[in-house]
All heavy atoms as TSV, in Angstrom:
chain	resi	resn	atom	element	x	y	z
A	1	MET	N	N	24.199	-51.773	66.112
A	1	MET	CA	C	24.996	-52.978	66.026
A	1	MET	C	C	26.391	-52.611	65.529
A	1	MET	O	O	26.540	-51.867	64.576
A	1	MET	CB	C	24.316	-53.969	65.079
A	1	MET	CG	C	25.082	-55.264	64.922
A	1	MET	SD	S	24.249	-56.408	63.835
A	1	MET	CE	C	23.595	-57.515	65.028
A	2	THR	N	N	27.409	-53.149	66.162
A	2	THR	CA	C	28.797	-52.864	65.820
A	2	THR	C	C	29.262	-53.834	64.738
A	2	THR	O	O	29.020	-55.032	64.852
A	2	THR	CB	C	29.701	-53.027	67.056
A	2	THR	OG1	O	29.193	-52.202	68.087
A	2	THR	CG2	C	31.124	-52.648	66.741
A	3	PRO	N	N	29.907	-53.323	63.653
A	3	PRO	CA	C	30.397	-54.225	62.617
A	3	PRO	C	C	31.503	-55.117	63.160
A	3	PRO	O	O	32.216	-54.743	64.086
A	3	PRO	CB	C	30.929	-53.290	61.525
A	3	PRO	CG	C	31.121	-51.987	62.194
A	3	PRO	CD	C	30.216	-51.948	63.388
A	4	PRO	N	N	31.643	-56.317	62.585
A	4	PRO	CA	C	32.689	-57.225	63.071
A	4	PRO	C	C	34.072	-56.640	62.811
A	4	PRO	O	O	34.302	-55.960	61.816
A	4	PRO	CB	C	32.470	-58.509	62.265
A	4	PRO	CG	C	31.693	-58.093	61.067
A	4	PRO	CD	C	30.900	-56.877	61.474
A	5	LYS	N	N	34.990	-56.897	63.731
A	5	LYS	CA	C	36.357	-56.408	63.595
A	5	LYS	C	C	37.126	-57.319	62.644
A	5	LYS	O	O	37.035	-58.538	62.730
A	5	LYS	CB	C	37.041	-56.379	64.962
A	5	LYS	CG	C	38.402	-55.746	64.911
A	5	LYS	CD	C	39.015	-55.630	66.273
A	5	LYS	CE	C	40.384	-55.001	66.132
A	5	LYS	NZ	N	41.096	-54.935	67.369
A	6	LEU	N	N	37.859	-56.712	61.734
A	6	LEU	CA	C	38.674	-57.476	60.799
A	6	LEU	C	C	39.900	-58.022	61.507
A	6	LEU	O	O	40.404	-57.403	62.449
A	6	LEU	CB	C	39.114	-56.592	59.628
A	6	LEU	CG	C	37.990	-56.064	58.739
A	6	LEU	CD1	C	38.551	-55.110	57.716
A	6	LEU	CD2	C	37.252	-57.200	58.066
A	7	PRO	N	N	40.399	-59.170	61.056
A	7	PRO	CA	C	41.596	-59.725	61.688
A	7	PRO	C	C	42.782	-58.774	61.513
A	7	PRO	O	O	42.915	-58.108	60.501
A	7	PRO	CB	C	41.818	-61.043	60.959
A	7	PRO	CG	C	41.042	-60.951	59.705
A	7	PRO	CD	C	39.931	-59.967	59.950
A	8	ASP	N	N	43.639	-58.752	62.522
A	8	ASP	CA	C	44.811	-57.884	62.499
A	8	ASP	C	C	45.978	-58.679	61.904
A	8	ASP	O	O	46.781	-59.258	62.620
A	8	ASP	CB	C	45.123	-57.406	63.911
A	8	ASP	CG	C	46.147	-56.298	63.924
A	8	ASP	OD1	O	46.316	-55.637	62.884
A	8	ASP	OD2	O	46.780	-56.097	64.971
A	9	THR	N	N	46.035	-58.701	60.572
A	9	THR	CA	C	47.071	-59.461	59.878
A	9	THR	C	C	47.834	-58.532	58.951
A	9	THR	O	O	47.339	-57.457	58.587
A	9	THR	CB	C	46.457	-60.594	59.030
A	9	THR	OG1	O	45.646	-59.995	58.014
A	9	THR	CG2	C	45.613	-61.535	59.881
A	10	PRO	N	N	49.037	-58.929	58.525
A	10	PRO	CA	C	49.777	-58.105	57.556
A	10	PRO	C	C	48.982	-57.871	56.274
A	10	PRO	O	O	49.038	-56.799	55.699
A	10	PRO	CB	C	51.047	-58.926	57.295
A	10	PRO	CG	C	51.230	-59.742	58.529
A	10	PRO	CD	C	49.824	-60.048	59.006
A	11	ALA	N	N	48.219	-58.877	55.850
A	11	ALA	CA	C	47.432	-58.717	54.622
A	11	ALA	C	C	46.356	-57.650	54.802
A	11	ALA	O	O	46.105	-56.848	53.900
A	11	ALA	CB	C	46.795	-60.039	54.229
A	12	SER	N	N	45.715	-57.609	55.980
A	12	SER	CA	C	44.677	-56.598	56.197
A	12	SER	C	C	45.290	-55.202	56.262
A	12	SER	O	O	44.702	-54.236	55.809
A	12	SER	CB	C	43.859	-56.901	57.450
A	12	SER	OG	O	44.662	-56.825	58.608
A	13	HIS	N	N	46.494	-55.087	56.826
A	13	HIS	CA	C	47.188	-53.795	56.854
A	13	HIS	C	C	47.555	-53.356	55.448
A	13	HIS	O	O	47.420	-52.192	55.100
A	13	HIS	CB	C	48.460	-53.872	57.714
A	13	HIS	CG	C	48.184	-53.935	59.171
A	13	HIS	ND1	N	47.773	-52.845	59.890
A	13	HIS	CD2	C	48.241	-54.964	60.045
A	13	HIS	CE1	C	47.593	-53.195	61.148
A	13	HIS	NE2	N	47.863	-54.486	61.277
A	14	ALA	N	N	48.011	-54.278	54.616
A	14	ALA	CA	C	48.378	-53.959	53.233
A	14	ALA	C	C	47.152	-53.483	52.457
A	14	ALA	O	O	47.216	-52.506	51.710
A	14	ALA	CB	C	49.009	-55.163	52.550
A	15	ALA	N	N	46.013	-54.159	52.655
A	15	ALA	CA	C	44.793	-53.770	51.953
A	15	ALA	C	C	44.342	-52.387	52.398
A	15	ALA	O	O	43.952	-51.560	51.575
A	15	ALA	CB	C	43.692	-54.798	52.210
A	16	ALA	N	N	44.417	-52.107	53.689
A	16	ALA	CA	C	44.018	-50.800	54.199
A	16	ALA	C	C	44.944	-49.711	53.685
A	16	ALA	O	O	44.499	-48.621	53.331
A	16	ALA	CB	C	44.003	-50.817	55.722
A	17	THR	N	N	46.238	-49.986	53.638
A	17	THR	CA	C	47.211	-49.018	53.147
A	17	THR	C	C	46.977	-48.725	51.675
A	17	THR	O	O	46.998	-47.578	51.246
A	17	THR	CB	C	48.649	-49.531	53.357
A	17	THR	OG1	O	48.832	-49.772	54.748
A	17	THR	CG2	C	49.670	-48.525	52.874
A	18	THR	N	N	46.721	-49.773	50.880
A	18	THR	CA	C	46.464	-49.590	49.451
A	18	THR	C	C	45.203	-48.767	49.246
A	18	THR	O	O	45.194	-47.835	48.456
A	18	THR	CB	C	46.328	-50.955	48.743
A	18	THR	OG1	O	47.534	-51.667	48.927
A	18	THR	CG2	C	46.061	-50.789	47.268
A	19	ALA	N	N	44.134	-49.089	49.972
A	19	ALA	CA	C	42.881	-48.354	49.826
A	19	ALA	C	C	43.068	-46.890	50.208
A	19	ALA	O	O	42.571	-45.999	49.535
A	19	ALA	CB	C	41.797	-48.995	50.676
A	20	ALA	N	N	43.791	-46.623	51.281
A	20	ALA	CA	C	44.016	-45.247	51.721
A	20	ALA	C	C	44.839	-44.475	50.708
A	20	ALA	O	O	44.547	-43.323	50.404
A	20	ALA	CB	C	44.692	-45.237	53.080
A	21	SER	N	N	45.870	-45.089	50.154
A	21	SER	CA	C	46.718	-44.367	49.203
A	21	SER	C	C	45.967	-44.078	47.913
A	21	SER	O	O	46.195	-43.063	47.279
A	21	SER	CB	C	48.004	-45.146	48.923
A	21	SER	OG	O	47.724	-46.372	48.284
A	22	GLU	N	N	45.055	-44.961	47.514
A	22	GLU	CA	C	44.269	-44.722	46.299
A	22	GLU	C	C	43.282	-43.582	46.518
A	22	GLU	O	O	43.053	-42.785	45.628
A	22	GLU	CB	C	43.532	-45.991	45.891
A	22	GLU	CG	C	44.451	-47.054	45.320
A	22	GLU	CD	C	43.734	-48.358	45.019
A	22	GLU	OE1	O	42.515	-48.442	45.247
A	22	GLU	OE2	O	44.402	-49.287	44.565
A	23	THR	N	N	42.697	-43.484	47.700
A	23	THR	CA	C	41.729	-42.421	47.949
A	23	THR	C	C	42.403	-41.087	48.229
A	23	THR	O	O	41.796	-40.048	48.044
A	23	THR	CB	C	40.795	-42.783	49.125
A	23	THR	OG1	O	41.586	-43.006	50.285
A	23	THR	CG2	C	39.973	-44.003	48.823
A	24	ASP	N	N	43.645	-41.118	48.685
A	24	ASP	CA	C	44.363	-39.880	48.968
A	24	ASP	C	C	45.003	-39.268	47.722
A	24	ASP	O	O	45.413	-38.112	47.750
A	24	ASP	CB	C	45.455	-40.113	50.018
A	24	ASP	CG	C	44.866	-40.448	51.377
A	24	ASP	OD1	O	43.677	-40.165	51.593
A	24	ASP	OD2	O	45.593	-41.004	52.206
A	25	ALA	N	N	45.109	-40.032	46.654
A	25	ALA	CA	C	45.743	-39.532	45.440
A	25	ALA	C	C	44.860	-38.453	44.816
A	25	ALA	O	O	43.659	-38.639	44.646
A	25	ALA	CB	C	45.949	-40.674	44.444
A	26	PRO	N	N	45.427	-37.291	44.485
A	26	PRO	CA	C	44.621	-36.223	43.890
A	26	PRO	C	C	44.154	-36.585	42.489
A	26	PRO	O	O	44.828	-37.318	41.760
A	26	PRO	CB	C	45.581	-35.032	43.847
A	26	PRO	CG	C	46.940	-35.603	43.944
A	26	PRO	CD	C	46.819	-36.912	44.664
A	27	ILE	N	N	42.992	-36.069	42.121
A	27	ILE	CA	C	42.441	-36.236	40.774
A	27	ILE	C	C	42.538	-34.878	40.094
A	27	ILE	O	O	42.068	-33.871	40.640
A	27	ILE	CB	C	40.977	-36.693	40.827
A	27	ILE	CG1	C	40.876	-38.044	41.521
A	27	ILE	CG2	C	40.383	-36.764	39.429
A	27	ILE	CD1	C	39.459	-38.488	41.788
A	28	GLU	N	N	43.161	-34.828	38.955
A	28	GLU	CA	C	43.287	-33.572	38.211
A	28	GLU	C	C	41.905	-33.121	37.733
A	28	GLU	O	O	41.094	-33.937	37.279
A	28	GLU	CB	C	44.197	-33.765	36.997
A	28	GLU	CG	C	45.653	-33.979	37.340
A	28	GLU	CD	C	46.317	-32.715	37.854
A	28	GLU	OE1	O	45.941	-31.612	37.433
A	28	GLU	OE2	O	47.211	-32.844	38.702
A	29	SER	N	N	41.635	-31.834	37.831
A	29	SER	CA	C	40.339	-31.305	37.397
A	29	SER	C	C	40.093	-31.586	35.917
A	29	SER	O	O	38.959	-31.827	35.512
A	29	SER	CB	C	40.237	-29.813	37.681
A	29	SER	OG	O	41.247	-29.112	36.985
A	30	ARG	N	N	41.144	-31.606	35.142
A	30	ARG	CA	C	40.955	-31.870	33.705
A	30	ARG	C	C	40.456	-33.292	33.460
A	30	ARG	O	O	39.809	-33.558	32.450
A	30	ARG	CB	C	42.213	-31.559	32.913
A	30	ARG	CG	C	43.396	-32.423	33.216
A	30	ARG	CD	C	44.581	-32.076	32.295
A	30	ARG	NE	N	45.756	-32.787	32.734
A	30	ARG	CZ	C	46.790	-32.239	33.340
A	30	ARG	NH1	N	46.807	-30.950	33.554
A	30	ARG	NH2	N	47.816	-32.959	33.714
A	31	GLN	N	N	40.746	-34.220	34.394
A	31	GLN	CA	C	40.207	-35.570	34.277
A	31	GLN	C	C	38.693	-35.564	34.481
A	31	GLN	O	O	37.982	-36.319	33.842
A	31	GLN	CB	C	40.849	-36.508	35.298
A	31	GLN	CG	C	42.295	-36.839	34.991
A	31	GLN	CD	C	42.877	-37.728	36.069
A	31	GLN	OE1	O	43.016	-37.312	37.213
A	31	GLN	NE2	N	43.211	-38.945	35.704
A	32	LEU	N	N	38.219	-34.722	35.368
A	32	LEU	CA	C	36.782	-34.621	35.600
A	32	LEU	C	C	36.084	-33.847	34.487
A	32	LEU	O	O	35.023	-34.237	34.025
A	32	LEU	CB	C	36.504	-33.928	36.937
A	32	LEU	CG	C	36.944	-34.663	38.194
A	32	LEU	CD1	C	36.795	-33.764	39.404
A	32	LEU	CD2	C	36.143	-35.935	38.380
A	33	LEU	N	N	36.686	-32.759	34.070
A	33	LEU	CA	C	36.061	-31.894	33.072
A	33	LEU	C	C	36.192	-32.426	31.638
A	33	LEU	O	O	35.329	-32.172	30.807
A	33	LEU	CB	C	36.646	-30.482	33.166
A	33	LEU	CG	C	36.325	-29.745	34.462
A	33	LEU	CD1	C	37.167	-28.483	34.585
A	33	LEU	CD2	C	34.851	-29.412	34.555
A	34	ARG	N	N	37.261	-33.128	31.340
A	34	ARG	CA	C	37.508	-33.719	30.013
A	34	ARG	C	C	37.251	-32.740	28.869
A	34	ARG	O	O	36.524	-33.019	27.935
A	34	ARG	CB	C	36.676	-34.980	29.821
A	34	ARG	CG	C	37.118	-36.102	30.730
A	34	ARG	CD	C	36.355	-37.351	30.492
A	34	ARG	NE	N	35.073	-37.235	31.186
A	34	ARG	CZ	C	34.044	-38.015	30.976
A	34	ARG	NH1	N	34.104	-38.978	30.106
A	34	ARG	NH2	N	32.929	-37.848	31.636
A	35	GLY	N	N	37.857	-31.554	28.991
A	35	GLY	CA	C	37.774	-30.566	27.913
A	35	GLY	C	C	36.521	-29.705	27.941
A	35	GLY	O	O	36.369	-28.818	27.110
A	36	ARG	N	N	35.623	-29.943	28.868
A	36	ARG	CA	C	34.402	-29.139	28.956
A	36	ARG	C	C	34.552	-28.110	30.071
A	36	ARG	O	O	35.410	-28.233	30.928
A	36	ARG	CB	C	33.202	-30.040	29.262
A	36	ARG	CG	C	32.953	-31.052	28.135
A	36	ARG	CD	C	31.842	-31.984	28.486
A	36	ARG	NE	N	32.377	-32.951	29.450
A	36	ARG	CZ	C	31.670	-33.935	29.970
A	36	ARG	NH1	N	30.396	-34.080	29.681
A	36	ARG	NH2	N	32.222	-34.776	30.824
A	37	SER	N	N	33.717	-27.105	30.059
A	37	SER	CA	C	33.784	-26.098	31.121
A	37	SER	C	C	32.856	-26.451	32.280
A	37	SER	O	O	32.958	-25.862	33.356
A	37	SER	CB	C	33.429	-24.713	30.570
A	37	SER	OG	O	32.107	-24.715	30.077
A	38	CYS	N	N	31.967	-27.433	32.095
A	38	CYS	CA	C	31.002	-27.771	33.131
A	38	CYS	C	C	30.643	-29.259	33.046
A	38	CYS	O	O	30.470	-29.791	31.945
A	38	CYS	CB	C	29.751	-26.920	32.944
A	38	CYS	SG	S	28.500	-27.204	34.192
A	39	VAL	N	N	30.557	-29.910	34.199
A	39	VAL	CA	C	30.111	-31.310	34.262
A	39	VAL	C	C	29.132	-31.457	35.421
A	39	VAL	O	O	29.143	-30.672	36.366
A	39	VAL	CB	C	31.276	-32.308	34.465
A	39	VAL	CG1	C	32.183	-32.334	33.264
A	39	VAL	CG2	C	32.050	-32.019	35.723
A	40	THR	N	N	28.281	-32.468	35.325
A	40	THR	CA	C	27.361	-32.803	36.402
A	40	THR	C	C	27.916	-34.014	37.129
A	40	THR	O	O	28.300	-34.998	36.504
A	40	THR	CB	C	25.961	-33.108	35.845
A	40	THR	OG1	O	25.485	-31.955	35.153
A	40	THR	CG2	C	24.989	-33.462	36.955
A	41	ILE	N	N	27.961	-33.920	38.453
A	41	ILE	CA	C	28.460	-35.009	39.289
A	41	ILE	C	C	27.309	-35.461	40.176
A	41	ILE	O	O	26.647	-34.630	40.813
A	41	ILE	CB	C	29.633	-34.528	40.180
A	41	ILE	CG1	C	30.784	-34.040	39.315
A	41	ILE	CG2	C	30.081	-35.637	41.118
A	41	ILE	CD1	C	31.875	-33.354	40.104
A	42	GLU	N	N	27.059	-36.770	40.205
A	42	GLU	CA	C	26.043	-37.287	41.109
A	42	GLU	C	C	26.740	-37.898	42.314
A	42	GLU	O	O	27.642	-38.719	42.175
A	42	GLU	CB	C	25.170	-38.324	40.415
A	42	GLU	CG	C	24.000	-38.732	41.278
A	42	GLU	CD	C	22.931	-39.483	40.531
A	42	GLU	OE1	O	22.702	-39.181	39.353
A	42	GLU	OE2	O	22.342	-40.375	41.131
A	43	HIS	N	N	26.334	-37.453	43.498
A	43	HIS	CA	C	26.926	-37.932	44.750
A	43	HIS	C	C	25.794	-38.285	45.711
A	43	HIS	O	O	25.021	-37.412	46.105
A	43	HIS	CB	C	27.826	-36.850	45.352
A	43	HIS	CG	C	28.396	-37.205	46.683
A	43	HIS	ND1	N	29.328	-38.197	46.844
A	43	HIS	CD2	C	28.155	-36.715	47.915
A	43	HIS	CE1	C	29.640	-38.291	48.127
A	43	HIS	NE2	N	28.938	-37.404	48.793
A	44	ARG	N	N	25.701	-39.562	46.035
A	44	ARG	CA	C	24.676	-40.054	46.969
A	44	ARG	C	C	23.277	-39.594	46.599
A	44	ARG	O	O	22.495	-39.136	47.439
A	44	ARG	CB	C	25.013	-39.642	48.389
A	44	ARG	CG	C	26.293	-40.269	48.874
A	44	ARG	CD	C	26.580	-39.906	50.289
A	44	ARG	NE	N	27.836	-40.533	50.710
A	44	ARG	CZ	C	28.284	-40.502	51.936
A	44	ARG	NH1	N	27.617	-39.882	52.878
A	44	ARG	NH2	N	29.419	-41.088	52.233
A	45	GLY	N	N	22.962	-39.671	45.311
A	45	GLY	CA	C	21.616	-39.353	44.844
A	45	GLY	C	C	21.355	-37.881	44.586
A	45	GLY	O	O	20.275	-37.514	44.142
A	46	THR	N	N	22.316	-37.019	44.852
A	46	THR	CA	C	22.156	-35.583	44.610
A	46	THR	C	C	23.090	-35.163	43.494
A	46	THR	O	O	24.235	-35.590	43.452
A	46	THR	CB	C	22.485	-34.775	45.889
A	46	THR	OG1	O	21.639	-35.224	46.951
A	46	THR	CG2	C	22.274	-33.292	45.674
A	47	ARG	N	N	22.574	-34.345	42.591
A	47	ARG	CA	C	23.402	-33.867	41.480
A	47	ARG	C	C	24.023	-32.517	41.808
A	47	ARG	O	O	23.387	-31.631	42.368
A	47	ARG	CB	C	22.561	-33.745	40.216
A	47	ARG	CG	C	22.187	-35.099	39.682
A	47	ARG	CD	C	21.533	-34.987	38.353
A	47	ARG	NE	N	21.262	-36.334	37.868
A	47	ARG	CZ	C	20.907	-36.606	36.645
A	47	ARG	NH1	N	20.761	-35.632	35.776
A	47	ARG	NH2	N	20.679	-37.848	36.283
A	48	TYR	N	N	25.292	-32.414	41.431
A	48	TYR	CA	C	26.067	-31.185	41.624
A	48	TYR	C	C	26.636	-30.771	40.271
A	48	TYR	O	O	26.863	-31.603	39.401
A	48	TYR	CB	C	27.216	-31.399	42.607
A	48	TYR	CG	C	26.769	-31.743	44.003
A	48	TYR	CD1	C	26.480	-33.052	44.359
A	48	TYR	CD2	C	26.631	-30.744	44.955
A	48	TYR	CE1	C	26.062	-33.365	45.643
A	48	TYR	CE2	C	26.216	-31.045	46.249
A	48	TYR	CZ	C	25.930	-32.363	46.581
A	48	TYR	OH	O	25.516	-32.672	47.844
A	49	ARG	N	N	26.903	-29.484	40.131
A	49	ARG	CA	C	27.488	-28.949	38.905
A	49	ARG	C	C	28.882	-28.430	39.229
A	49	ARG	O	O	29.043	-27.569	40.106
A	49	ARG	CB	C	26.601	-27.816	38.398
A	49	ARG	CG	C	27.046	-27.206	37.121
A	49	ARG	CD	C	26.032	-26.156	36.693
A	49	ARG	NE	N	26.511	-25.502	35.502
A	49	ARG	CZ	C	26.192	-24.301	35.128
A	49	ARG	NH1	N	25.355	-23.586	35.854
A	49	ARG	NH2	N	26.679	-23.780	34.037
A	50	LEU	N	N	29.882	-28.956	38.531
A	50	LEU	CA	C	31.259	-28.486	38.675
A	50	LEU	C	C	31.580	-27.670	37.430
A	50	LEU	O	O	31.510	-28.169	36.318
A	50	LEU	CB	C	32.233	-29.663	38.802
A	50	LEU	CG	C	33.709	-29.278	38.950
A	50	LEU	CD1	C	33.938	-28.545	40.271
A	50	LEU	CD2	C	34.592	-30.507	38.856
A	51	GLN	N	N	31.904	-26.400	37.657
A	51	GLN	CA	C	32.121	-25.479	36.542
A	51	GLN	C	C	33.455	-24.780	36.687
A	51	GLN	O	O	33.829	-24.359	37.782
A	51	GLN	CB	C	30.994	-24.448	36.529
A	51	GLN	CG	C	31.102	-23.425	35.441
A	51	GLN	CD	C	29.930	-22.449	35.491
A	51	GLN	OE1	O	29.066	-22.529	36.359
A	51	GLN	NE2	N	29.916	-21.518	34.564
A	52	GLU	N	N	34.172	-24.664	35.573
A	52	GLU	CA	C	35.412	-23.900	35.557
A	52	GLU	C	C	35.096	-22.499	35.039
A	52	GLU	O	O	34.456	-22.331	34.001
A	52	GLU	CB	C	36.451	-24.557	34.650
A	52	GLU	CG	C	37.773	-23.832	34.656
A	52	GLU	CD	C	38.830	-24.501	33.797
A	52	GLU	OE1	O	38.501	-25.380	32.992
A	52	GLU	OE2	O	40.012	-24.123	33.938
A	53	THR	N	N	35.553	-21.486	35.766
A	53	THR	CA	C	35.310	-20.107	35.353
A	53	THR	C	C	36.329	-19.676	34.298
A	53	THR	O	O	37.327	-20.366	34.067
A	53	THR	CB	C	35.403	-19.142	36.554
A	53	THR	OG1	O	36.762	-19.117	37.003
A	53	THR	CG2	C	34.484	-19.570	37.685
A	54	LYS	N	N	36.101	-18.527	33.712
A	54	LYS	CA	C	37.053	-17.985	32.731
A	54	LYS	C	C	38.401	-17.700	33.375
A	54	LYS	O	O	39.430	-17.729	32.720
A	54	LYS	CB	C	36.496	-16.708	32.090
A	54	LYS	CG	C	35.319	-16.974	31.180
A	54	LYS	CD	C	34.789	-15.694	30.595
A	54	LYS	CE	C	33.562	-15.963	29.750
A	54	LYS	NZ	N	32.986	-14.726	29.200
A	55	ALA	N	N	38.389	-17.441	34.687
A	55	ALA	CA	C	39.629	-17.160	35.422
A	55	ALA	C	C	40.344	-18.446	35.843
A	55	ALA	O	O	41.389	-18.397	36.475
A	55	ALA	CB	C	39.315	-16.324	36.656
A	56	GLY	N	N	39.765	-19.620	35.495
A	56	GLY	CA	C	40.394	-20.892	35.810
A	56	GLY	C	C	40.091	-21.438	37.196
A	56	GLY	O	O	40.700	-22.380	37.641
A	57	LYS	N	N	39.117	-20.841	37.879
A	57	LYS	CA	C	38.730	-21.315	39.199
A	57	LYS	C	C	37.575	-22.318	39.053
A	57	LYS	O	O	36.888	-22.329	38.039
A	57	LYS	CB	C	38.319	-20.154	40.088
A	57	LYS	CG	C	39.461	-19.195	40.317
A	57	LYS	CD	C	39.077	-18.096	41.245
A	57	LYS	CE	C	40.232	-17.128	41.340
A	57	LYS	NZ	N	40.668	-16.904	42.670
A	58	LEU	N	N	37.375	-23.136	40.089
A	58	LEU	CA	C	36.298	-24.116	40.060
A	58	LEU	C	C	35.174	-23.707	41.002
A	58	LEU	O	O	35.425	-23.211	42.104
A	58	LEU	CB	C	36.818	-25.499	40.488
A	58	LEU	CG	C	37.811	-26.155	39.550
A	58	LEU	CD1	C	38.314	-27.463	40.161
A	58	LEU	CD2	C	37.203	-26.413	38.197
A	59	ILE	N	N	33.950	-23.944	40.542
A	59	ILE	CA	C	32.761	-23.664	41.353
A	59	ILE	C	C	31.938	-24.950	41.390
A	59	ILE	O	O	31.630	-25.524	40.339
A	59	ILE	CB	C	31.917	-22.526	40.761
A	59	ILE	CG1	C	32.715	-21.236	40.683
A	59	ILE	CG2	C	30.636	-22.329	41.569
A	59	ILE	CD1	C	32.002	-20.120	39.953
A	60	LEU	N	N	31.570	-25.397	42.600
A	60	LEU	CA	C	30.719	-26.568	42.769
A	60	LEU	C	C	29.397	-26.085	43.359
A	60	LEU	O	O	29.363	-25.492	44.431
A	60	LEU	CB	C	31.370	-27.599	43.704
A	60	LEU	CG	C	30.600	-28.881	43.934
A	60	LEU	CD1	C	30.482	-29.682	42.635
A	60	LEU	CD2	C	31.274	-29.717	45.003
A	61	THR	N	N	28.302	-26.313	42.617
A	61	THR	CA	C	26.986	-25.876	43.087
A	61	THR	C	C	26.034	-27.058	43.104
A	61	THR	O	O	26.194	-28.022	42.371
A	61	THR	CB	C	26.405	-24.766	42.194
A	61	THR	OG1	O	26.394	-25.222	40.833
A	61	THR	CG2	C	27.217	-23.501	42.284
A	62	LYS	N	N	25.040	-26.939	43.956
A	62	LYS	CA	C	24.015	-27.977	44.096
A	62	LYS	C	C	22.892	-27.705	43.141
A	62	LYS	O	O	22.571	-26.615	42.807
A	62	LYS	CB	C	23.519	-27.991	45.540
A	62	LYS	CG	C	22.775	-29.228	45.899
A	62	LYS	CD	C	22.569	-29.240	47.395
A	62	LYS	CE	C	21.905	-30.514	47.808
A	62	LYS	NZ	N	21.664	-30.579	49.220
């Protein structure tokens, strides 16, 4: 089944533009880590581990 098409109005374009710009904005790793070297992230029911190495690189593991 095809979802209904949204009306093509300036307001719908503004909402789409705002949503896109919010999702495209980068998130600083320090915001995710909050001073820790490792955090657990849950995405669609699966847990992942985001870890910062001593060399300052990031590793994401399942």
